[in-house]
C-alpha positions, 0 to 999 in steps of 0.5 A, a space after each residue: 500499499 502506498 504511503 498514507 498520511 494522518 492528522 496530528 489531531 486524529 492519529 488513527 485516521 488516514 488519507 492518501 497523498 492526493 488528499 493530504 496535498 490537495 486538501 492541505 488542512 484536515 477538517 479537524 484543524 490538525 496538520 498532515 504527517 506521514 504514517 511513517 518516517 522511514 530511516 534510510 538504509 546502508 545503500 543510501 549512505 554508501 552513495 550519498 556524497 557522490 550523487 548530484 543534488 537532484 539524485 540526492 533528493 530523489 533518493 530521499 523522497 522515494 522511500 518517504 512517498 513509497 509508491 504514491 507516485 511512480 518512480 520515473 514521475 517522481 524523478 522528473 519532478 525532483 529534476 525539474 524543481 531542484 535545478 539550482 545549487 545550495 552551496 555552503 560558504 565559510 565565514 570562519 572555522 566554526 561558522 558556515 552559511 548555507 545559501 538557499 537563495 539561488 532559485 528563481 525568486 531568490 528565497 528558500 521557498 523555491 525548493 518547496 513551491 516548485 516541487 509542490 507545483 509539479 506534484 499537484 499538477 501530476 495529482 490533478 492530471 485527470 481532473 478537469 476542474 480548476 485548482 485554486 491555490 491559497 497562500 498567506 505570506 510574510 514575504 517570500 512564500 508568495 513570490 515563490 508560489 506565484 513564480 511556480 504556478 504562474 501561467 500553469 493551466 488549470 490553476 489560479 493563485 490567491 496570495 494574502 499578504 500584510 499591508 506594509 509589512 513586506 519589503 518593496 521588492 518582495 511585494 513586487 514579486 507578489 503583485 506584478 505577474 497577473 494572469 492566474 495570480 491574484 494578490 490581496 493586500 490585507 490590513 493586518 498581520 501575517 497571523 491574520 492572513 494565515 488565519 483567513 486562509 485556514 478559515 476557507 479550508 475549514 468551510 468544507 463546502 467552500 473548499 470542495 466547491 472551489 477545489 481549494 489547496 494551500 501552498 503554505 507550509 501547512 501543506 506537507 508537500 512543501 516540507 518534503 523537498 526542504 529536507 534535501 538541502 539539509 543533507 546536501 549541506 552536511 555532505 559539503 562539510 569535510 571530516 564527517 562533522 555533525 553540523 549544528 543547523 541554525 535556522 531562522 524561523 517564523 512558521 517553523 516549516 523550515 526547521 520541521 523539515 530539518 527534524 524530518 531529515 534527522 528522523 530519516 537518519 541524517 546525523 545532526 548535533 543540534 538544531 537551533 531555532 533563531 527568531 526575532 522578537 516573535 519568540 513564541 517557540 524559544 519561550 517554550 523551549 525555555 519555560 515549557 509554556 507555549 503562548 501564541 500571541 499577536 505578531 510584532 513587525 520587524 526588519 526580518 519580516 518573514 519571521 513575524 509569526 505569533 502562532 506558528 502552524 508547524 509547532 503541531 508537527 514539531 510536537 508530534 515528532 517529539 511525542 508532545 513532550 517538552 523535554 525531548 524537544 529541548 534536548 534536540 533544539 535550542 532557542 534564541 531571540 533577538 531584536 532589530 537593533 541586534 539584527 542590524 549589529 549582526 549584519 554589520 559584524 558579519 560584513 566587517 569580519 568575513 566580507 559577507 553580506 547577510 540578510 536580516 533573517 540570516 543575521 538573526 541566525 548568525 547571532 544565535 550561532 555566536 551565542 551557541 559557540 560561546 558555550 560550545 566552541 568546538 562545534 561547527 554551525 551551519 547558518 541557513 541563509 534563506 533569502 538573498 540580501 537584495 530583497 531587503 535593500 533598505 536595511 542592507 543599505 542603511 547598515 552597509 552603505 548604498 551599492 553594498 548589495 548587488 540586485 540580481 537582474 531577475 529581481 531588479 527587472 521588477 522595480 518598474 512594474 506596476 503593483 496590482 493588488 486588491 485591498 482587504 480587511 483583516 476579517 474572515 467574513 470579508 475574505 470568505 465573502 470575496 472568495 465566494 464572489 470572485 469564484 
């Protein structure tokens, strides 16, 4: 039998891959998890350092999906989605940066969005109904999803983003493509956008009628390909070093993918959850008290999340127990002033221009290394610094960061977005009328 998936709120109830991916959110408001997370065998570890990045990804996802997608189809999906590298860059003897911004939209979300678009296309190959993709974004998710689905027949995408809380160039990535991409500029926070998206899925009648699916990390298809680059980073280190992965975190999909990679057998010394002042998870790791609350705007906007969805998956991985999670994950939080200091410090000591999210991770790595000076840390640099040009130039000077052509070309395009309040009722009413 092909791999099945269960809801974190209903462990005894299973669905197939198509239901988990296309419906995205279970009716009980849990999150889908694989019924089993396989441990990679000896054959994998004998060859993993020699494979191409594409081949590595295929050999990770094949046992995880286990017959749900034909092997030749799965191989094509991975090859089409992961056609760019994720290199590590050495800052010093203990600190490395894993660059995850070499995809088309200059953000790590390209890994998940491109794979998910291909998987959804295959799952709906015999369905003549149009697929409506909903996505809430705090910056990079929307751009990656818009790029992955732009012009794809049989799909339409609705992106909800918080007004005034994404950078100018990020906003252009959301609002200038047109065609099957519609942007909603929401008066509120990312948490409001996420809540509005979830409300549409929990209205089961609407979800069925509009053939809704989500492209947020509530969708298990987003997390699966994010495991690939953890393996890829580890094999780039020499001497069999077990890395400490330092993950700038908002909705915690990225860190959850790392935990899944570890469950499949990747040797990791520690995970570090690095957040801005939206420190719900670091607080939980310190005190055992989970207190979601309204998010606060910062210069590391993709991490401005006060109620991270993937915390439910993290709890599931650790059996809903606090102590096992604390043994594997350390948490640190930093404010904007500290983040700005980190940007300047990295540039001064290594010549590297690190974006605000990467700076938060750098600061966490620095704190970790004070107590653990022999460790090797890998900082996940989740977006190209040019996407946060105002902050980067304030700290490093004008012209300090080069804007890649595929981003610079958006600057002169006209923004097209529909203004929307932060209420669920208004959004659901608009969605019914738009449909």
